[in-house]
C-alpha positions in Angstrom: -2.6 -49.3 -61.1 0.6 -46.7 -60.4 -2.5 -44.1 -61.9 -4.7 -45.5 -59.5 -2.5 -45.3 -56.4 -1.5 -41.7 -57.4 -4.8 -40.7 -57.8 -5.6 -42.4 -54.1 -2.6 -40.8 -52.6 -4.0 -37.4 -54.7 -7.4 -37.8 -52.8 -5.6 -38.6 -49.8 -3.1 -35.8 -49.9 -6.6 -33.2 -50.9 -8.3 -34.0 -47.8 -5.7 -33.6 -45.7 -5.3 -30.3 -47.1 -8.4 -29.4 -46.5 -8.6 -30.6 -43.2 -5.6 -28.5 -42.1 -7.2 -26.0 -43.9 -10.7 -26.3 -42.1 -9.2 -26.6 -39.1 -6.8 -23.6 -39.1 -9.8 -21.4 -40.1 -11.8 -22.9 -37.3 -9.0 -22.1 -34.6 -10.2 -18.9 -32.4 -8.2 -15.9 -32.7 -7.1 -14.4 -29.5 -6.2 -10.4 -29.4 -3.5 -9.2 -26.9 -3.2 -6.1 -25.2 0.1 -4.9 -23.4 1.4 -2.5 -20.7 4.4 -2.1 -19.0 5.6 -0.2 -15.5 8.5 1.6 -17.9 5.3 3.4 -20.3 6.8 1.5 -23.5 3.4 0.0 -23.6 0.1 1.3 -22.6 -3.0 -0.5 -23.5 -1.5 -1.2 -26.7 -2.6 -3.7 -29.7 -0.2 -6.3 -30.0 -0.4 -8.7 -33.1 -3.1 -11.4 -32.6 -2.1 -14.4 -31.4 -4.0 -18.0 -33.1 -4.5 -20.9 -31.8 -3.6 -24.4 -32.5 -3.8 -27.8 -32.0 -1.8 -28.6 -28.5 0.9 -30.7 -28.7 4.1 -31.4 -26.4 6.3 -28.8 -25.3 8.4 -28.0 -22.1 7.3 -24.2 -22.2 5.0 -23.5 -18.7 1.3 -23.7 -19.6 -1.6 -21.2 -18.4 -4.3 -23.8 -18.9 -8.0 -21.9 -19.1 -11.1 -24.0 -18.5 -14.0 -22.1 -19.0 -16.5 -24.8 -18.0 -15.0 -24.4 -14.3 -16.7 -21.4 -12.8 -16.1 -19.0 -9.4 -17.0 -15.9 -8.3 -18.8 -13.2 -10.2 -17.5 -9.7 -10.6 -19.1 -6.9 -9.8 -16.8 -4.1 -10.1 -13.5 -2.7 -10.4 -12.8 0.9 -9.9 -11.1 3.4 -7.1 -11.9 6.2 -4.6 -13.5 9.7 -5.4 -13.1 10.4 -1.6 -12.3 14.0 -1.1 -8.6 14.4 -2.0 -9.3 13.5 -5.3 -12.3 15.1 -6.2 -11.0 18.2 -4.4 -7.7 18.1 -7.4 -10.2 16.8 -10.1 -12.1 20.2 -9.4 -9.3 22.3 -9.6 -9.4 21.5 -13.4 -11.2 23.9 -16.2 -13.8 22.0 -16.8 -12.8 20.3 -20.2 -10.1 18.9 -18.9 -11.8 17.7 -15.9 -14.0 16.2 -18.4 -11.2 14.2 -20.0 -9.8 12.9 -16.8 -12.7 11.8 -15.9 -13.5 10.0 -19.3 -10.5 8.8 -19.4 -11.4 7.0 -15.8 -14.7 5.5 -16.4 -15.5 5.3 -20.3 -15.0 1.7 -21.5 -14.0 2.6 -25.1 -12.1 5.8 -24.8 -11.2 5.5 -20.8 -10.2 2.1 -18.9 -13.4 1.7 -17.9 -14.0 1.8 -14.0 -17.4 0.8 -13.2 -17.2 0.8 -9.2 -16.2 3.8 -6.6 -16.0 4.1 -3.4 -17.0 7.5 -1.4 -17.3 9.0 1.8 -20.0 9.3 4.4 -18.9 12.5 5.8 -15.0 12.9 6.3 -12.5 10.5 6.0 -8.2 11.1 6.6 -7.4 12.1 3.0 -8.5 15.3 2.7 -7.8 19.2 2.9 -11.0 19.8 4.8 -12.2 20.1 8.1 -13.1 17.1 9.6 -16.9 17.3 9.6 -20.3 14.9 9.4 -23.2 15.4 8.2 -24.8 16.3 11.5 -22.1 18.2 13.7 -23.2 20.1 16.6 -22.1 23.0 19.4 -20.0 20.7 21.9 -22.2 19.3 24.5 -25.2 19.4 22.1 -26.7 16.4 21.0 -29.3 15.8 17.7 -31.2 12.9 18.5 -33.7 13.9 15.7 -31.3 14.8 13.2 -32.4 18.2 12.4 -29.2 19.6 11.5 -28.5 16.5 8.8 -26.9 18.1 6.0 -25.0 17.1 2.9 -24.6 21.1 2.4 -20.2 20.5 2.9 -20.0 18.2 -0.1 -21.4 20.3 -2.5 -18.4 22.5 -3.1 -16.7 19.6 -4.9 -17.3 15.9 -4.4 -21.1 15.8 -5.5 -19.9 17.9 -8.6 -17.0 15.4 -9.6 -19.5 12.4 -8.9 -22.4 13.9 -10.7 -19.5 14.2 -14.2 -18.3 10.9 -13.6 -22.2 9.5 -13.4 -22.5 11.2 -16.6 -20.0 9.9 -18.6 -20.9 6.0 -17.2 -24.3 5.9 -16.5 -23.1 2.2 -15.5 -20.9 3.6 -12.6 -21.9 2.6 -8.8 -20.9 3.3 -5.6 -20.7 2.2 -2.2 -20.2 4.2 0.7 -18.2 4.3 4.1 -17.9 5.8 7.0 -14.9 7.0 8.7 -16.4 7.9 12.3 -20.3 9.0 13.6 -21.1 12.3 14.1 -18.8 13.0 17.4 -22.0 13.3 19.8 -22.7 10.1 19.0 -19.1 8.4 20.6 -17.7 8.1 24.0 -15.2 10.4 23.0 -17.4 13.6 21.8 -15.8 13.7 18.8 -15.0 11.7 15.9 -11.5 11.1 16.9 -12.2 7.4 17.9 -13.8 6.1 20.9 -16.9 3.6 20.1 -20.4 4.3 19.3 -22.6 4.6 22.1 -25.3 2.0 22.1 -28.3 4.6 22.9 -27.5 6.3 19.5 -27.5 2.8 17.1 -31.2 3.8 16.1 -30.6 7.6 15.6 -27.3 6.3 13.4 -29.4 3.6 11.8 -31.3 6.8 10.4 -28.2 8.8 9.3 -27.9 6.4 7.4 -30.9 6.1 5.8 -31.4 10.0 5.5 -27.2 9.6 3.8 -28.5 7.3 1.3 -31.9 9.1 0.7 -30.2 13.0 0.3 -27.6 10.9 -2.6 -30.0 9.9 -4.3 -32.3 13.1 -4.6 -28.9 14.4 -6.0 -28.9 11.3 -8.7 -26.1 9.4 -7.1 -27.5 6.0 -5.9 -25.1 4.6 -3.1 -25.5 0.4 -4.2 -23.8 -0.1 -0.9 -22.4 1.0 2.5 -20.1 -0.3 5.1 -20.4 0.1 8.5 -17.4 1.7 9.6 -14.5 2.1 7.5 -11.2 -0.1 9.8 -13.3 -0.8 12.9 -10.1 -2.0 14.5 -8.8 1.1 14.7 -9.3 3.9 17.8 -6.9 6.5 16.9 -8.1 9.0 20.2 -5.2 6.3 22.0 -2.2 7.6 19.4 -0.3 10.9 19.4 -1.9 13.7 18.1 -0.1 13.7 14.9 -1.8 10.1 14.4 -5.5 11.1 15.4 -8.1 11.3 12.5 -11.6 9.9 12.3 -12.1 6.8 13.4 -14.7 4.5 15.3 -14.1 1.1 17.0 -16.1 -1.8 16.8 -16.1 -5.6 17.5 -17.8 -8.2 15.6 -20.6 -8.3 18.2 -21.1 -4.8 18.1 -21.8 -4.8 14.4 -23.7 -8.0 14.5 -26.1 -6.3 16.6 -26.2 -3.2 15.0 -26.6 -4.2 11.5 -29.4 -7.1 13.3 -31.5 -5.1 15.5 -31.3 -1.5 13.6 -29.4 -1.2 10.5 -30.7 -3.9 8.4 -34.8 -2.9 9.9 -34.0 0.5 9.3 -33.2 0.3 5.9 -36.3 -2.1 5.5 -38.5 0.2 6.7 -37.3 3.3 4.7 -38.0 1.0 1.4 -34.2 1.5 0.5 -32.2 -1.0 -1.9 -29.0 -0.3 -0.8 -27.1 -3.2 0.4 -25.3 -3.6 3.4 -21.5 -4.9 3.6 -19.7 -5.3 6.9 -16.6 -5.6 8.6 -14.1 -2.9 5.8 -10.7 -4.0 7.7 -7.8 -6.4 7.1 -7.8 -9.7 5.9 -5.6 -11.2 8.5 -6.3 -15.3 9.5 -4.5 -14.5 13.1 -6.0 -11.7 15.1 -4.1 -8.9 16.0 -4.5 -6.1 18.6 -6.5 -3.4 17.4 -7.3 -5.8 13.9 -9.7 -8.8 14.5 -9.2 -10.3 10.8 -11.3 -12.7 9.6 -13.2 -13.7 13.0 -14.3 -10.1 13.0 -17.1 -10.6 9.8 -17.1 -14.5 10.9 -18.9 -13.4 14.2 -21.4 -10.9 12.7 -22.4 -14.1 10.0 -23.1 -16.5 12.3 -25.7 -14.9 13.3 -28.6 -15.7 11.0 -30.9 -13.0 11.9 -27.8 -10.2 11.1 -26.6 -12.2 8.4 -30.2 -11.8 6.7 -29.5 -8.2 6.0 -25.8 -9.0 4.9 -24.8 -9.2 1.2 -21.1 -9.4 1.7 -18.1 -8.7 3.3 -15.9 -5.9 2.4 -12.0 -6.8 3.2 -8.7 -4.3 2.9 -4.7 -5.9 2.5 -2.8 -4.2 4.9 -2.1 -7.1 7.2 -2.1 -10.7 6.1 -1.9 -12.6 2.7 -5.0 -12.8 -0.1 -5.6 -16.2 0.5 -7.3 -14.9 4.5 -10.0 -14.2 1.8 -10.3 -17.8 0.5 -10.2 -19.3 4.1 -13.5 -16.8 4.8 -14.9 -18.0 1.5 -14.1 -21.9 3.0 -16.0 -20.7 6.5 -19.2 -18.7 4.7 -18.9 -19.6 0.4 -22.2 -18.4 -0.5 -21.5 -14.6 0.7 -19.8 -12.6 -1.6 -16.4 -10.8 -1.0 -15.5 -7.2 -1.8 -11.9 -5.8 -2.0 -12.9 -2.3 -0.8 -9.4 -0.5 0.0 -5.5 -0.7 -0.9 -3.5 0.2 -4.0 -1.3 -2.4 -5.8 1.7 -0.5 -7.7 3.9 -1.7 -11.0 3.8 -5.2 -12.2 4.2 -7.2 -8.8 1.1 -5.2 -7.8 -0.6 -6.6 -10.8 0.2 -9.6 -9.5 -1.2 -9.3 -6.1 -4.3 -7.6 -7.5 -4.5 -11.1 -9.6 -4.1 -13.1 -6.2 -7.0 -11.1 -4.6 -9.5 -12.4 -7.5 -8.0 -15.8 -7.1 -9.4 -15.7 -3.3 -12.9 -15.2 -4.4 -12.9 -10.9 -4.2 -15.9 -9.9 -6.4 -14.4 -6.5 -6.9 -11.2 -4.5 -6.5 -11.2 -0.5 -5.3 -7.7 1.4 -5.3 -7.5 4.0 -2.6 -6.9 7.2 -3.3 -6.8 7.9 -7.2 -5.0 11.2 -7.5 -3.1 13.7 -5.5 -0.7 16.5 -6.4 3.0 16.6 -6.3 3.0 17.7 -2.7 1.3 14.1 -2.2 -2.0 16.3 -1.0 -4.2 17.6 0.1 -3.8 15.6 3.0 -4.8 16.3 6.6 -4.3 12.8 7.4 -0.9 11.1 9.2 -0.2 8.7 6.2 2.0 10.0 3.0 0.4 9.3 0.4 2.3 6.9 -2.6 2.3 8.3 -6.1 -1.2 7.7 -7.3 -2.3 6.7 -10.8 -3.3 10.5 -11.6 -0.7 13.0 -10.8 -1.3 16.9 -10.5 1.0 19.2 -10.9 -0.6 22.0 -8.8 1.6 24.6 -10.6 0.5 24.0 -13.7 -2.5 21.9 -13.6 -1.0 19.3 -16.0 -2.0 15.9 -15.2 -0.1 12.8 -15.9 -0.9 9.6 -16.1 1.5 7.0 -14.3 2.3 3.1 -15.4 -0.6 1.9 -13.0 -3.4 3.5 -14.7 -2.3 1.9 -17.5 -2.1 -1.7 -15.6 -5.3 -1.3 -13.9 -6.8 -0.7 -17.4 -5.5 -3.8 -18.5 -8.1 -5.3 -15.9 -10.8 -2.8 -15.7 -10.9 -2.1 -19.9 -11.8 -5.9 -20.6 -13.7 -7.7 -17.0 -17.2 -6.8 -17.3 -19.6 -6.6 -14.9 -20.8 -10.1 -14.5 -18.0 -11.8 -15.8 -17.8 -14.9 -14.3 -13.7 -15.7 -12.7 -12.8 -19.1 -14.4 -10.0 -21.7 -13.8 -7.0 -21.0 -14.5 -3.5 -23.0 -13.9 0.4 -21.8 -13.7 -0.4 -18.5 -11.2 2.7 -18.0 -8.8 3.9 -15.1 -6.7 6.0 -13.1 -9.4 4.3 -14.4 -12.7 0.4 -14.7 -12.0 -2.7 -14.8 -14.0 -6.9 -14.7 -13.5 -9.1 -15.3 -16.4 -13.1 -14.1 -16.8 -15.7 -15.5 -18.8 -17.2 -12.0 -20.0 -21.1 -12.3 -20.4 -21.2 -11.5 -24.0 -19.2 -15.6 -23.6 -15.5 -13.4 -24.7 -12.8 -14.9 -22.2 -10.5 -12.7 -20.7 -6.8 -13.6 -19.9 -4.6 -11.4 -17.5 -1.1 -12.2 -17.2 1.3 -10.2 -15.1 4.7 -10.7 -14.9 6.8 -9.4 -11.8 10.0 -10.9 -12.1 13.3 -9.4 -13.5 13.2 -11.3 -16.8 10.7 -11.8 -19.8 9.0 -14.9 -19.6 7.5 -17.2 -22.9 5.0 -19.9 -21.7 1.7 -21.4 -23.6 -1.8 -20.4 -23.3 -3.8 -24.2 -23.7 -7.8 -23.9 -23.6 -10.2 -26.4 -25.3 -7.2 -28.9 -26.6 -5.5 -25.7 -28.2 -2.5 -23.8 -28.1 -0.9 -20.7 -28.3 2.3 -19.3 -27.5 3.5 -16.2 -25.9 6.2 -14.1 -24.6 5.7 -11.5 -21.8 8.6 -9.0 -20.9 9.4 -8.2 -17.2 7.5 -5.9 -15.7 4.4 -6.0 -18.1 0.8 -7.0 -18.2 -0.8 -8.5 -20.9 -4.8 -9.1 -22.0 -5.7 -12.3 -24.0 -9.0 -12.0 -25.1 -11.1 -14.8 -27.4 -14.3 -16.2 -28.3 -14.1 -20.3 -27.5 -14.8 -22.1 -29.8 
């Protein structure tokens, strides 16, 4: 009896041991990458984590639930506006290729796959303001006989072509800062509004731009009607004047419904139309109608037929404004088209954008020199993720380049945001399910102290620690 009991006990232990070993082998391995704003870590591979059976713990938890799904991601990137493109053009060809590769290549770089470009001149440029149809003062060109993108050939188109060659998956969307001056109430590109008698001509202007860029092998995925339509710089002091054009929601609604949408359709263009392209404030402000503006556009069913999404900036209001807009129009894609973030606190803010339904993100101005230029506009640029020393032509990569990479290198186009708990304004997280079935969890610590926490998923748990001022990306394949 004693021998029999011992044998039974041994068999039971063996079964338990086998089950435990099998259970351990079945746990997903979590790959970890880390970047920090002190540059001690630069998308650096860390020791992997292993999930184990979840047990009670006092540690804060981030619970990822891939079954609860939200928006599908279009892309992540920045802008290839004139300032950035000019600075890139100052480099020798091999140096240009290296910087562009480090920006857009998903393996050797950080994998930016969506870029904003400009239709004519923005405020960030070293060149005189121009549109694609400038004529002498007092003249007009309703047939667009003088339309030309020739000025873009100096350095803009060469850089865009190199970027697309380095990553064929790269997509571009484009925004104007002003129509040609002869179309506006001021007679120039500095403020005023588009005269209604030119609505049809301006729609054809957009078509000509898209077609001209397509001939250069630069397909335009989408356009916005106007960068920051609440702005009219003709009313400001001379120092603050730059290309701008004031629109109301009603004016943009009518332009899209009666002119741009039908003209795109007639021309057979696949280019999408995003409305608004300004701040996500919920309450209207002077010169900034906020989310009420795109509401006016999309409440009109005929106009909404032509609109693929709404574009937001982040200079006024809170990211929750995008969430509030989503509640009004749950089927309309939300695009975050302009607004840079900085350091680990900025990474937490970027997480807020995604948690409030943004399906893309684009930083504004990617490369300035040590003089913060070239820049004919009034706004002093913060240091960008890449900096150029104009004397030595040396390129430096700041912490934001690597912090962006913690998102852009891992979240693929077509990924779906999934539920994750425990995000705050100083310690944020967001999770995605990539098209290949891989889960990507990004955690940003914008606080002044290291954080230890549990990652929970499918009844499993892994313990992680994140230094202050750092961003970590966790990647695993669920069971």
